[in-house]
mmCIF file as gemmi writes it, N, C-alpha and C atoms, coordinates in Angstrom:
data_model
loop_
_atom_site.group_PDB
_atom_site.id
_atom_site.type_symbol
_atom_site.label_atom_id
_atom_site.label_alt_id
_atom_site.label_comp_id
_atom_site.label_asym_id
_atom_site.label_entity_id
_atom_site.label_seq_id
_atom_site.pdbx_PDB_ins_code
_atom_site.Cartn_x
_atom_site.Cartn_y
_atom_site.Cartn_z
_atom_site.occupancy
_atom_site.B_iso_or_equiv
_atom_site.pdbx_formal_charge
_atom_site.auth_seq_id
_atom_site.auth_asym_id
_atom_site.pdbx_PDB_model_num
ATOM 1 N N . MET Axp A 1 ? 13.959 20.667 124.117 1 0 ? 1 A 1
ATOM 2 C CA . MET Axp A 1 ? 13.98 20.185 122.433 1 0 ? 1 A 1
ATOM 3 C C . MET Axp A 1 ? 13.422 20.995 121.689 1 0 ? 1 A 1
ATOM 4 N N . ALA Axp A 2 ? 14.048 21.526 120.411 1 0 ? 2 A 1
ATOM 5 C CA . ALA Axp A 2 ? 13.859 22.41 119.647 1 0 ? 2 A 1
ATOM 6 C C . ALA Axp A 2 ? 12.976 21.76 118.708 1 0 ? 2 A 1
ATOM 7 N N . ARG Axp A 3 ? 11.78 23.066 118.528 1 0 ? 3 A 1
ATOM 8 C CA . ARG Axp A 3 ? 10.845 22.681 117.745 1 0 ? 3 A 1
ATOM 9 C C . ARG Axp A 3 ? 11.164 22.858 116.182 1 0 ? 3 A 1
ATOM 10 N N . PRO Axp A 4 ? 10.727 21.801 115.436 1 0 ? 4 A 1
ATOM 11 C CA . PRO Axp A 4 ? 10.952 21.688 114.1 1 0 ? 4 A 1
ATOM 12 C C . PRO Axp A 4 ? 10.803 22.735 113.229 1 0 ? 4 A 1
ATOM 13 N N . LYS Axp A 5 ? 11.41 23.315 112.397 1 0 ? 5 A 1
ATOM 14 C CA . LYS Axp A 5 ? 11.256 24.601 111.966 1 0 ? 5 A 1
ATOM 15 C C . LYS Axp A 5 ? 10.438 24.497 110.827 1 0 ? 5 A 1
ATOM 16 N N . LYS Axp A 6 ? 9.348 24.961 110.597 1 0 ? 6 A 1
ATOM 17 C CA . LYS Axp A 6 ? 8.255 25.264 109.537 1 0 ? 6 A 1
ATOM 18 C C . LYS Axp A 6 ? 9.117 25.22 108.202 1 0 ? 6 A 1
ATOM 19 N N . GLU Axp A 7 ? 8.814 24.661 107.165 1 0 ? 7 A 1
ATOM 20 C CA . GLU Axp A 7 ? 9.471 24.733 105.606 1 0 ? 7 A 1
ATOM 21 C C . GLU Axp A 7 ? 8.992 26.015 105.206 1 0 ? 7 A 1
ATOM 22 N N . GLN Axp A 8 ? 10.017 26.56 104.742 1 0 ? 8 A 1
ATOM 23 C CA . GLN Axp A 8 ? 9.367 27.999 103.974 1 0 ? 8 A 1
ATOM 24 C C . GLN Axp A 8 ? 9.396 27.546 102.644 1 0 ? 8 A 1
ATOM 25 N N . LEU Axp A 9 ? 7.895 28.21 101.847 1 0 ? 9 A 1
ATOM 26 C CA . LEU Axp A 9 ? 7.854 27.68 100.619 1 0 ? 9 A 1
ATOM 27 C C . LEU Axp A 9 ? 8.787 29.243 99.636 1 0 ? 9 A 1
ATOM 28 N N . HIS Axp A 10 ? 8.549 28.288 98.455 1 0 ? 10 A 1
ATOM 29 C CA . HIS Axp A 10 ? 9.184 29.252 97.065 1 0 ? 10 A 1
ATOM 30 C C . HIS Axp A 10 ? 8.437 30.099 96.629 1 0 ? 10 A 1
ATOM 31 N N . LEU Axp A 11 ? 8.527 31.133 96.171 1 0 ? 11 A 1
ATOM 32 C CA . LEU Axp A 11 ? 7.786 32.456 95.559 1 0 ? 11 A 1
ATOM 33 C C . LEU Axp A 11 ? 7.822 31.738 94.191 1 0 ? 11 A 1
ATOM 34 N N . VAL Axp A 12 ? 6.427 31.566 93.656 1 0 ? 12 A 1
ATOM 35 C CA . VAL Axp A 12 ? 6.135 31.11 92.384 1 0 ? 12 A 1
ATOM 36 C C . VAL Axp A 12 ? 6.065 32.075 91.339 1 0 ? 12 A 1
ATOM 37 N N . ASN Axp A 13 ? 6.61 32.192 90.079 1 0 ? 13 A 1
ATOM 38 C CA . ASN Axp A 13 ? 6.974 33.112 89.342 1 0 ? 13 A 1
ATOM 39 C C . ASN Axp A 13 ? 5.782 32.713 88.252 1 0 ? 13 A 1
ATOM 40 N N . ALA Axp A 14 ? 4.64 33.334 87.457 1 0 ? 14 A 1
ATOM 41 C CA . ALA Axp A 14 ? 3.788 32.896 86.432 1 0 ? 14 A 1
ATOM 42 C C . ALA Axp A 14 ? 5.002 33.035 85.357 1 0 ? 14 A 1
ATOM 43 N N . SER Axp A 15 ? 4.422 32.474 84.374 1 0 ? 15 A 1
ATOM 44 C CA . SER Axp A 15 ? 5.376 32.243 82.933 1 0 ? 15 A 1
ATOM 45 C C . SER Axp A 15 ? 4.429 33.409 82.175 1 0 ? 15 A 1
ATOM 46 N N . ASP Axp A 16 ? 4.956 34.035 81.345 1 0 ? 16 A 1
ATOM 47 C CA . ASP Axp A 16 ? 4.376 35.305 80.408 1 0 ? 16 A 1
ATOM 48 C C . ASP Axp A 16 ? 2.906 34.48 80.001 1 0 ? 16 A 1
ATOM 49 N N . ALA Axp A 17 ? 2.649 33.531 79.627 1 0 ? 17 A 1
ATOM 50 C CA . ALA Axp A 17 ? 1.607 32.874 79.109 1 0 ? 17 A 1
ATOM 51 C C . ALA Axp A 17 ? 0.568 32.969 80.387 1 0 ? 17 A 1
ATOM 52 N N . SER Axp A 18 ? 1.105 32.785 81.602 1 0 ? 18 A 1
ATOM 53 C CA . SER Axp A 18 ? 0.141 32.445 82.509 1 0 ? 18 A 1
ATOM 54 C C . SER Axp A 18 ? -0.37 34.072 83.661 1 0 ? 18 A 1
ATOM 55 N N . LEU Axp A 19 ? 0.24 34.854 83.383 1 0 ? 19 A 1
ATOM 56 C CA . LEU Axp A 19 ? -0.011 36.208 83.899 1 0 ? 19 A 1
ATOM 57 C C . LEU Axp A 19 ? -1.345 36.224 84.218 1 0 ? 19 A 1
ATOM 58 N N . PHE Axp A 20 ? -1.781 36.793 85.619 1 0 ? 20 A 1
ATOM 59 C CA . PHE Axp A 20 ? -2.754 37.32 85.858 1 0 ? 20 A 1
ATOM 60 C C . PHE Axp A 20 ? -3.36 38.465 85.562 1 0 ? 20 A 1
ATOM 61 N N . TRP Axp A 21 ? -4.011 38.704 84.608 1 0 ? 21 A 1
ATOM 62 C CA . TRP Axp A 21 ? -4.347 40.322 83.683 1 0 ? 21 A 1
ATOM 63 C C . TRP Axp A 21 ? -5.643 40.488 84.64 1 0 ? 21 A 1
ATOM 64 N N . VAL Axp A 22 ? -5.421 41.693 85.185 1 0 ? 22 A 1
ATOM 65 C CA . VAL Axp A 22 ? -6.562 42.327 85.839 1 0 ? 22 A 1
ATOM 66 C C . VAL Axp A 22 ? -6.892 43.354 85.306 1 0 ? 22 A 1
ATOM 67 N N . ALA Axp A 23 ? -8.36 43.547 85.495 1 0 ? 23 A 1
ATOM 68 C CA . ALA Axp A 23 ? -9.624 44.179 84.311 1 0 ? 23 A 1
ATOM 69 C C . ALA Axp A 23 ? -9.012 45.451 84.564 1 0 ? 23 A 1
ATOM 70 N N . ASP Axp A 24 ? -8.11 46.209 85.357 1 0 ? 24 A 1
ATOM 71 C CA . ASP Axp A 24 ? -7.75 47.299 85.256 1 0 ? 24 A 1
ATOM 72 C C . ASP Axp A 24 ? -6.484 47.479 84.206 1 0 ? 24 A 1
ATOM 73 N N . GLY Axp A 25 ? -5.768 46.376 83.77 1 0 ? 25 A 1
ATOM 74 C CA . GLY Axp A 25 ? -4.925 46.365 82.751 1 0 ? 25 A 1
ATOM 75 C C . GLY Axp A 25 ? -3.2 46.138 83.528 1 0 ? 25 A 1
ATOM 76 N N . LYS Axp A 26 ? -3.38 45.614 84.566 1 0 ? 26 A 1
ATOM 77 C CA . LYS Axp A 26 ? -2.208 45.555 85.657 1 0 ? 26 A 1
ATOM 78 C C . LYS Axp A 26 ? -2.139 43.912 84.872 1 0 ? 26 A 1
ATOM 79 N N . ALA Axp A 27 ? -0.525 43.421 84.861 1 0 ? 27 A 1
ATOM 80 C CA . ALA Axp A 27 ? -0.204 42.228 84.955 1 0 ? 27 A 1
ATOM 81 C C . ALA Axp A 27 ? 0.608 41.546 85.93 1 0 ? 27 A 1
ATOM 82 N N . LEU Axp A 28 ? -0.049 40.48 86.583 1 0 ? 28 A 1
ATOM 83 C CA . LEU Axp A 28 ? 0.604 40.006 87.684 1 0 ? 28 A 1
ATOM 84 C C . LEU Axp A 28 ? 1.436 38.723 87.459 1 0 ? 28 A 1
ATOM 85 N N . ARG Axp A 29 ? 2.583 38.672 88.143 1 0 ? 29 A 1
ATOM 86 C CA . ARG Axp A 29 ? 3.335 37.62 88.103 1 0 ? 29 A 1
ATOM 87 C C . ARG Axp A 29 ? 3.474 36.187 89.237 1 0 ? 29 A 1
ATOM 88 N N . ASN Axp A 30 ? 2.87 37.015 90.473 1 0 ? 30 A 1
ATOM 89 C CA . ASN Axp A 30 ? 3.309 36.456 91.783 1 0 ? 30 A 1
ATOM 90 C C . ASN Axp A 30 ? 2.713 36.835 92.876 1 0 ? 30 A 1
ATOM 91 N N . LEU Axp A 31 ? 2.707 35.932 94.066 1 0 ? 31 A 1
ATOM 92 C CA . LEU Axp A 31 ? 1.928 36.583 95.12 1 0 ? 31 A 1
ATOM 93 C C . LEU Axp A 31 ? 2.288 38.057 95.632 1 0 ? 31 A 1
ATOM 94 N N . ARG Axp A 32 ? 3.355 38.619 95.506 1 0 ? 32 A 1
ATOM 95 C CA . ARG Axp A 32 ? 3.943 39.886 96.016 1 0 ? 32 A 1
ATOM 96 C C . ARG Axp A 32 ? 3.018 40.771 95.058 1 0 ? 32 A 1
ATOM 97 N N . ASP Axp A 33 ? 3.01 40.564 93.831 1 0 ? 33 A 1
ATOM 98 C CA . ASP Axp A 33 ? 2.408 41.399 92.594 1 0 ? 33 A 1
ATOM 99 C C . ASP Axp A 33 ? 0.8 41.485 93.165 1 0 ? 33 A 1
ATOM 100 N N . LEU Axp A 34 ? 0.289 40.484 93.535 1 0 ? 34 A 1
ATOM 101 C CA . LEU Axp A 34 ? -1.238 40.255 93.877 1 0 ? 34 A 1
ATOM 102 C C . LEU Axp A 34 ? -1.464 41.191 95.07 1 0 ? 34 A 1
ATOM 103 N N . ALA Axp A 35 ? -0.436 40.815 95.968 1 0 ? 35 A 1
ATOM 104 C CA . ALA Axp A 35 ? -0.639 41.968 97.404 1 0 ? 35 A 1
ATOM 105 C C . ALA Axp A 35 ? -0.933 43.475 96.714 1 0 ? 35 A 1
ATOM 106 N N . TRP Axp A 36 ? 0.07 43.797 96.07 1 0 ? 36 A 1
ATOM 107 C CA . TRP Axp A 36 ? 0.462 45.212 95.693 1 0 ? 36 A 1
ATOM 108 C C . TRP Axp A 36 ? -0.629 45.785 94.903 1 0 ? 36 A 1
ATOM 109 N N . ALA Axp A 37 ? -1.073 44.76 93.918 1 0 ? 37 A 1
ATOM 110 C CA . ALA Axp A 37 ? -2.363 44.977 93.219 1 0 ? 37 A 1
ATOM 111 C C . ALA Axp A 37 ? -3.568 45.171 93.789 1 0 ? 37 A 1
ATOM 112 N N . LEU Axp A 38 ? -3.803 44.499 94.884 1 0 ? 38 A 1
ATOM 113 C CA . LEU Axp A 38 ? -4.993 44.489 95.885 1 0 ? 38 A 1
ATOM 114 C C . LEU Axp A 38 ? -5.087 46.204 96.54 1 0 ? 38 A 1
ATOM 115 N N . LYS Axp A 39 ? -3.851 46.339 97.019 1 0 ? 39 A 1
ATOM 116 C CA . LYS Axp A 39 ? -3.62 47.574 97.619 1 0 ? 39 A 1
ATOM 117 C C . LYS Axp A 39 ? -3.96 48.99 97.097 1 0 ? 39 A 1
ATOM 118 N N . GLU Axp A 40 ? -3.788 48.999 95.804 1 0 ? 40 A 1
ATOM 119 C CA . GLU Axp A 40 ? -4.119 49.667 94.634 1 0 ? 40 A 1
ATOM 120 C C . GLU Axp A 40 ? -5.258 49.583 94.184 1 0 ? 40 A 1
ATOM 121 N N . MET Axp A 41 ? -6.072 48.354 94.195 1 0 ? 41 A 1
ATOM 122 C CA . MET Axp A 41 ? -7.627 48.382 93.501 1 0 ? 41 A 1
ATOM 123 C C . MET Axp A 41 ? -8.754 48.776 93.919 1 0 ? 41 A 1
ATOM 124 N N . ASN Axp A 42 ? -9.584 49.315 92.96 1 0 ? 42 A 1
ATOM 125 C CA . ASN Axp A 42 ? -10.547 49.884 93.714 1 0 ? 42 A 1
ATOM 126 C C . ASN Axp A 42 ? -11.901 48.956 93.641 1 0 ? 42 A 1
ATOM 127 N N . ASP Axp A 43 ? -12.84 48.95 94.559 1 0 ? 43 A 1
ATOM 128 C CA . ASP Axp A 43 ? -13.944 47.788 94.915 1 0 ? 43 A 1
ATOM 129 C C . ASP Axp A 43 ? -14.38 47.394 93.874 1 0 ? 43 A 1
ATOM 130 N N . ALA Axp A 44 ? -14.759 48.199 92.515 1 0 ? 44 A 1
ATOM 131 C CA . ALA Axp A 44 ? -15.287 47.775 91.289 1 0 ? 44 A 1
ATOM 132 C C . ALA Axp A 44 ? -14.689 46.646 90.357 1 0 ? 44 A 1
ATOM 133 N N . THR Axp A 45 ? -13.288 47.098 90.628 1 0 ? 45 A 1
ATOM 134 C CA . THR Axp A 45 ? -12.148 45.948 90.012 1 0 ? 45 A 1
ATOM 135 C C . THR Axp A 45 ? -12.259 44.777 90.899 1 0 ? 45 A 1
ATOM 136 N N . PHE Axp A 46 ? -11.971 44.891 92.165 1 0 ? 46 A 1
ATOM 137 C CA . PHE Axp A 46 ? -12.118 43.502 92.812 1 0 ? 46 A 1
ATOM 138 C C . PHE Axp A 46 ? -13.212 42.676 92.482 1 0 ? 46 A 1
ATOM 139 N N . SER Axp A 47 ? -14.572 43.443 92.512 1 0 ? 47 A 1
ATOM 140 C CA . SER Axp A 47 ? -15.31 42.574 92.602 1 0 ? 47 A 1
ATOM 141 C C . SER Axp A 47 ? -16.008 42.089 90.91 1 0 ? 47 A 1
ATOM 142 N N . CYS Axp A 48 ? -15.382 42.638 90.164 1 0 ? 48 A 1
ATOM 143 C CA . CYS Axp A 48 ? -14.912 42.018 88.645 1 0 ? 48 A 1
ATOM 144 C C . CYS Axp A 48 ? -14.42 40.502 88.683 1 0 ? 48 A 1
ATOM 145 N N . HIS Axp A 49 ? -13.646 40.512 89.527 1 0 ? 49 A 1
ATOM 146 C CA . HIS Axp A 49 ? -12.59 39.312 89.54 1 0 ? 49 A 1
ATOM 147 C C . HIS Axp A 49 ? -13.199 38.215 91.041 1 0 ? 49 A 1
ATOM 148 N N . ALA Axp A 50 ? -13.704 38.949 92.089 1 0 ? 50 A 1
ATOM 149 C CA . ALA Axp A 50 ? -14.035 37.884 92.869 1 0 ? 50 A 1
ATOM 150 C C . ALA Axp A 50 ? -15.432 38.617 93.476 1 0 ? 50 A 1
ATOM 151 N N . ASN Axp A 51 ? -16.431 37.591 92.927 1 0 ? 51 A 1
ATOM 152 C CA . ASN Axp A 51 ? -17.929 37.902 93.398 1 0 ? 51 A 1
ATOM 153 C C . ASN Axp A 51 ? -18.752 36.344 93.812 1 0 ? 51 A 1
ATOM 154 N N . LYS Axp A 52 ? -19.851 36.125 93.725 1 0 ? 52 A 1
ATOM 155 C CA . LYS Axp A 52 ? -20.995 35.212 94.156 1 0 ? 52 A 1
ATOM 156 C C . LYS Axp A 52 ? -20.608 34.211 93.103 1 0 ? 52 A 1
ATOM 157 N N . GLU Axp A 53 ? -20.17 34.31 91.824 1 0 ? 53 A 1
ATOM 158 C CA . GLU Axp A 53 ? -20.212 33.743 90.869 1 0 ? 53 A 1
ATOM 159 C C . GLU Axp A 53 ? -18.657 32.899 90.551 1 0 ? 53 A 1
ATOM 160 N N . LYS Axp A 54 ? -17.643 33.739 90.997 1 0 ? 54 A 1
ATOM 161 C CA . LYS Axp A 54 ? -16.369 33.465 90.742 1 0 ? 54 A 1
ATOM 162 C C . LYS Axp A 54 ? -15.157 34.032 91.638 1 0 ? 54 A 1
ATOM 163 N N . ASN Axp A 55 ? -13.983 33.416 91.768 1 0 ? 55 A 1
ATOM 164 C CA . ASN Axp A 55 ? -13.099 34.131 92.297 1 0 ? 55 A 1
ATOM 165 C C . ASN Axp A 55 ? -11.783 33.998 91.47 1 0 ? 55 A 1
ATOM 166 N N . ASP Axp A 56 ? -11.285 34.356 90.717 1 0 ? 56 A 1
ATOM 167 C CA . ASP Axp A 56 ? -10.193 34.552 89.56 1 0 ? 56 A 1
ATOM 168 C C . ASP Axp A 56 ? -8.955 34.507 90.236 1 0 ? 56 A 1
ATOM 169 N N . PHE Axp A 57 ? -8.916 35.199 91.613 1 0 ? 57 A 1
ATOM 170 C CA . PHE Axp A 57 ? -7.749 35.298 92.361 1 0 ? 57 A 1
ATOM 171 C C . PHE Axp A 57 ? -7.491 34.039 92.88 1 0 ? 57 A 1
ATOM 172 N N . ALA Axp A 58 ? -8.258 33.638 93.504 1 0 ? 58 A 1
ATOM 173 C CA . ALA Axp A 58 ? -8.148 32.006 94.225 1 0 ? 58 A 1
ATOM 174 C C . ALA Axp A 58 ? -7.793 30.907 93.167 1 0 ? 58 A 1
ATOM 175 N N . ASN Axp A 59 ? -8.565 31.003 92.007 1 0 ? 59 A 1
ATOM 176 C CA . ASN Axp A 59 ? -8.303 30.129 90.991 1 0 ? 59 A 1
ATOM 177 C C . ASN Axp A 59 ? -6.762 30.357 90.187 1 0 ? 59 A 1
ATOM 178 N N . TRP Axp A 60 ? -6.203 31.649 90.038 1 0 ? 60 A 1
ATOM 179 C CA . TRP Axp A 60 ? -4.903 31.602 89.669 1 0 ? 60 A 1
ATOM 180 C C . TRP Axp A 60 ? -3.958 31.22 90.813 1 0 ? 60 A 1
ATOM 181 N N . VAL Axp A 61 ? -4.333 31.389 92.131 1 0 ? 61 A 1
ATOM 182 C CA . VAL Axp A 61 ? -3.14 31.11 92.846 1 0 ? 61 A 1
ATOM 183 C C . VAL Axp A 61 ? -3.051 29.475 93.179 1 0 ? 61 A 1
ATOM 184 N N . ALA Axp A 62 ? -4.497 28.941 92.752 1 0 ? 62 A 1
ATOM 185 C CA . ALA Axp A 62 ? -4.085 27.393 93.156 1 0 ? 62 A 1
ATOM 186 C C . ALA Axp A 62 ? -3.788 26.769 91.743 1 0 ? 62 A 1
ATOM 187 N N . GLU Axp A 63 ? -4.064 27.305 90.51 1 0 ? 63 A 1
ATOM 188 C CA . GLU Axp A 63 ? -3.621 26.664 89.276 1 0 ? 63 A 1
ATOM 189 C C . GLU Axp A 63 ? -2.211 27.068 88.891 1 0 ? 63 A 1
ATOM 190 N N . VAL Axp A 64 ? -1.886 28.469 88.926 1 0 ? 64 A 1
ATOM 191 C CA . VAL Axp A 64 ? -1.005 28.974 88.115 1 0 ? 64 A 1
ATOM 192 C C . VAL Axp A 64 ? 0.691 28.898 89.494 1 0 ? 64 A 1
ATOM 193 N N . LEU Axp A 65 ? 0 29.418 90.644 1 0 ? 65 A 1
ATOM 194 C CA . LEU Axp A 65 ? 1.155 29.49 91.476 1 0 ? 65 A 1
ATOM 195 C C . LEU Axp A 65 ? 0.913 28.281 92.471 1 0 ? 65 A 1
ATOM 196 N N . GLN Axp A 66 ? 0.163 27.628 92.486 1 0 ? 66 A 1
ATOM 197 C CA . GLN Axp A 66 ? 0.329 26.424 92.929 1 0 ? 66 A 1
ATOM 198 C C . GLN Axp A 66 ? 0.645 25.826 94.64 1 0 ? 66 A 1
ATOM 199 N N . ASP Axp A 67 ? -0.408 27.108 95.048 1 0 ? 67 A 1
ATOM 200 C CA . ASP Axp A 67 ? -0.724 26.981 96.697 1 0 ? 67 A 1
ATOM 201 C C . ASP Axp A 67 ? -2.336 26.893 96.658 1 0 ? 67 A 1
ATOM 202 N N . GLU Axp A 68 ? -2.626 25.737 96.74 1 0 ? 68 A 1
ATOM 203 C CA . GLU Axp A 68 ? -3.897 25.442 96.983 1 0 ? 68 A 1
ATOM 204 C C . GLU Axp A 68 ? -4.367 25.981 98.401 1 0 ? 68 A 1
ATOM 205 N N . ALA Axp A 69 ? -3.633 25.924 99.543 1 0 ? 69 A 1
ATOM 206 C CA . ALA Axp A 69 ? -4.068 26.387 101.162 1 0 ? 69 A 1
ATOM 207 C C . ALA Axp A 69 ? -4.213 28.008 100.654 1 0 ? 69 A 1
ATOM 208 N N . LEU Axp A 70 ? -3.628 28.888 100.293 1 0 ? 70 A 1
ATOM 209 C CA . LEU Axp A 70 ? -4.082 30.02 100.147 1 0 ? 70 A 1
ATOM 210 C C . LEU Axp A 70 ? -5.132 30.132 99.464 1 0 ? 70 A 1
ATOM 211 N N . ALA Axp A 71 ? -5.338 29.417 98.129 1 0 ? 71 A 1
ATOM 212 C CA . ALA Axp A 71 ? -6.262 29.746 97.378 1 0 ? 71 A 1
ATOM 213 C C . ALA Axp A 71 ? -8.071 29.232 98.134 1 0 ? 71 A 1
ATOM 214 N N . LYS Axp A 72 ? -7.809 28.367 99.358 1 0 ? 72 A 1
ATOM 215 C CA . LYS Axp A 72 ? -9.276 28.162 99.746 1 0 ? 72 A 1
ATOM 216 C C . LYS Axp A 72 ? -9.387 29.127 100.596 1 0 ? 72 A 1
ATOM 217 N N . LEU Axp A 73 ? -8.4 29.732 101.411 1 0 ? 73 A 1
ATOM 218 C CA . LEU Axp A 73 ? -8.998 31.017 102.369 1 0 ? 73 A 1
ATOM 219 C C . LEU Axp A 73 ? -9.069 32.145 101.442 1 0 ? 73 A 1
ATOM 220 N N . LEU Axp A 74 ? -8.641 32.259 100.345 1 0 ? 74 A 1
ATOM 221 C CA . LEU Axp A 74 ? -8.938 33.405 99.32 1 0 ? 74 A 1
ATOM 222 C C . LEU Axp A 74 ? -10.62 33.207 98.801 1 0 ? 74 A 1
ATOM 223 N N . ARG Axp A 75 ? -10.733 31.944 98.409 1 0 ? 75 A 1
ATOM 224 C CA . ARG Axp A 75 ? -12.408 31.645 98.17 1 0 ? 75 A 1
ATOM 225 C C . ARG Axp A 75 ? -13.429 32.214 99.522 1 0 ? 75 A 1
ATOM 226 N N . GLY Axp A 76 ? -13.007 31.944 100.721 1 0 ? 76 A 1
ATOM 227 C CA . GLY Axp A 76 ? -13.847 32.674 101.753 1 0 ? 76 A 1
ATOM 228 C C . GLY Axp A 76 ? -13.85 34.097 102.046 1 0 ? 76 A 1
ATOM 229 N N . SER Axp A 77 ? -12.836 34.399 101.298 1 0 ? 77 A 1
ATOM 230 C CA . SER Axp A 77 ? -12.675 36.321 101.632 1 0 ? 77 A 1
ATOM 231 C C . SER Axp A 77 ? -13.669 37.022 100.592 1 0 ? 77 A 1
ATOM 232 N N . LYS Axp A 78 ? -14.464 37.75 101.178 1 0 ? 78 A 1
ATOM 233 C CA . LYS Axp A 78 ? -15.471 38.494 100.678 1 0 ? 78 A 1
ATOM 234 C C . LYS Axp A 78 ? -15.148 39.558 100.588 1 0 ? 78 A 1
ATOM 235 N N . THR Axp A 79 ? -14.19 40.266 100.89 1 0 ? 79 A 1
ATOM 236 C CA . THR Axp A 79 ? -13.93 41.863 100.699 1 0 ? 79 A 1
ATOM 237 C C . THR Axp A 79 ? -12.162 41.718 100.203 1 0 ? 79 A 1
ATOM 238 N N . LYS Axp A 80 ? -11.839 42.7 99.793 1 0 ? 80 A 1
ATOM 239 C CA . LYS Axp A 80 ? -10.795 43.108 99.274 1 0 ? 80 A 1
ATOM 240 C C . LYS Axp A 80 ? -9.652 42.912 100.368 1 0 ? 80 A 1
ATOM 241 N N . ALA Axp A 81 ? -10.02 43.836 101.631 1 0 ? 81 A 1
ATOM 242 C CA . ALA Axp A 81 ? -9.36 43.902 102.661 1 0 ? 81 A 1
ATOM 243 C C . ALA Axp A 81 ? -8.87 42.502 103.401 1 0 ? 81 A 1
ATOM 244 N N . THR Axp A 82 ? -9.867 41.574 103.073 1 0 ? 82 A 1
ATOM 245 C CA . THR Axp A 82 ? -9.746 40.248 103.556 1 0 ? 82 A 1
ATOM 246 C C . THR Axp A 82 ? -8.742 39.504 102.859 1 0 ? 82 A 1
ATOM 247 N N . ALA Axp A 83 ? -8.992 39.384 101.658 1 0 ? 83 A 1
ATOM 248 C CA . ALA Axp A 83 ? -8.045 38.913 101.027 1 0 ? 83 A 1
ATOM 249 C C . ALA Axp A 83 ? -6.743 39.402 100.785 1 0 ? 83 A 1
ATOM 250 N N . LEU Axp A 84 ? -6.367 40.508 101.159 1 0 ? 84 A 1
ATOM 251 C CA . LEU Axp A 84 ? -5.218 41.471 101.206 1 0 ? 84 A 1
ATOM 252 C C . LEU Axp A 84 ? -4.551 40.823 102.475 1 0 ? 84 A 1
ATOM 253 N N . LYS Axp A 85 ? -5.279 40.565 103.433 1 0 ? 85 A 1
ATOM 254 C CA . LYS Axp A 85 ? -4.704 40.217 105.026 1 0 ? 85 A 1
ATOM 255 C C . LYS Axp A 85 ? -4.251 38.916 104.98 1 0 ? 85 A 1
ATOM 256 N N . LYS Axp A 86 ? -5.329 37.848 104.165 1 0 ? 86 A 1
ATOM 257 C CA . LYS Axp A 86 ? -4.572 36.34 103.959 1 0 ? 86 A 1
ATOM 258 C C . LYS Axp A 86 ? -3.232 36.452 102.926 1 0 ? 86 A 1
ATOM 259 N N . ILE Axp A 87 ? -3.188 37.383 102.14 1 0 ? 87 A 1
ATOM 260 C CA . ILE Axp A 87 ? -2.056 37.07 101.226 1 0 ? 87 A 1
ATOM 261 C C . ILE Axp A 87 ? -0.861 37.487 101.899 1 0 ? 87 A 1
ATOM 262 N N . GLU Axp A 88 ? -1.102 38.719 102.673 1 0 ? 88 A 1
ATOM 263 C CA . GLU Axp A 88 ? -0.012 39.171 103.4 1 0 ? 88 A 1
ATOM 264 C C . GLU Axp A 88 ? 0.544 38.06 104.581 1 0 ? 88 A 1
ATOM 265 N N . GLU Axp A 89 ? -0.239 37.466 105.013 1 0 ? 89 A 1
ATOM 266 C CA . GLU Axp A 89 ? -0.125 36.364 106.292 1 0 ? 89 A 1
ATOM 267 C C . GLU Axp A 89 ? 0.598 35.329 105.653 1 0 ? 89 A 1
ATOM 268 N N . ARG Axp A 90 ? 0.162 35.062 104.56 1 0 ? 90 A 1
ATOM 269 C CA . ARG Axp A 90 ? 0.627 33.602 103.669 1 0 ? 90 A 1
ATOM 270 C C . ARG Axp A 90 ? 2.176 34.203 103.214 1 0 ? 90 A 1
ATOM 271 N N . LEU Axp A 91 ? 2.383 35.313 103.109 1 0 ? 91 A 1
ATOM 272 C CA . LEU Axp A 91 ? 3.514 35.381 101.956 1 0 ? 91 A 1
ATOM 273 C C . LEU Axp A 91 ? 4.631 35.399 103.38 1 0 ? 91 A 1
ATOM 274 N N . LYS Axp A 92 ? 4.424 35.628 104.26 1 0 ? 92 A 1
ATOM 275 C CA . LYS Axp A 92 ? 5.44 35.426 105.685 1 0 ? 92 A 1
ATOM 276 C C . LYS Axp A 92 ? 5.932 34.2 105.667 1 0 ? 92 A 1
ATOM 277 N N . GLU Axp A 93 ? 5.482 32.948 105.086 1 0 ? 93 A 1
ATOM 278 C CA . GLU Axp A 93 ? 5.938 31.789 105.119 1 0 ? 93 A 1
ATOM 279 C C . GLU Axp A 93 ? 6.519 31.542 103.734 1 0 ? 93 A 1
ATOM 280 N N . TYR Axp A 94 ? 6.82 32.568 103.205 1 0 ? 94 A 1
ATOM 281 C CA . TYR Axp A 94 ? 7.666 32.489 101.882 1 0 ? 94 A 1
ATOM 282 C C . TYR Axp A 94 ? 9.148 33.12 101.947 1 0 ? 94 A 1
ATOM 283 N N . GLN Axp A 95 ? 9.916 32.208 101.65 1 0 ? 95 A 1
ATOM 284 C CA . GLN Axp A 95 ? 11.529 32.682 101.465 1 0 ? 95 A 1
ATOM 285 C C . GLN Axp A 95 ? 11.613 33.994 100.599 1 0 ? 95 A 1
ATOM 286 N N . ASP Axp A 96 ? 12.5 34.907 101.27 1 0 ? 96 A 1
ATOM 287 C CA . ASP Axp A 96 ? 12.623 36.225 100.204 1 0 ? 96 A 1
ATOM 288 C C . ASP Axp A 96 ? 13.614 35.95 99.294 1 0 ? 96 A 1
């Protein structure tokens, strides 16, 4: 008996009004943009958005991109590398 196929997610693109503006000036529209930005981002910029007090990435993913499951994982990610890994793993569940 075949196992039911896991439902694929659809990539959400933020509206112009809901773009994520990174402290280094980049504007992000979706999860692929966020993964790319994290690869290029220095640690100081990452810490500006994700630290003990807040996690702007997780908030944007939950509120704008409507992916609360990933947002929860990002809130637990203390490093840029961990956040990037969680996003890349989640992107595998999205349709191309």
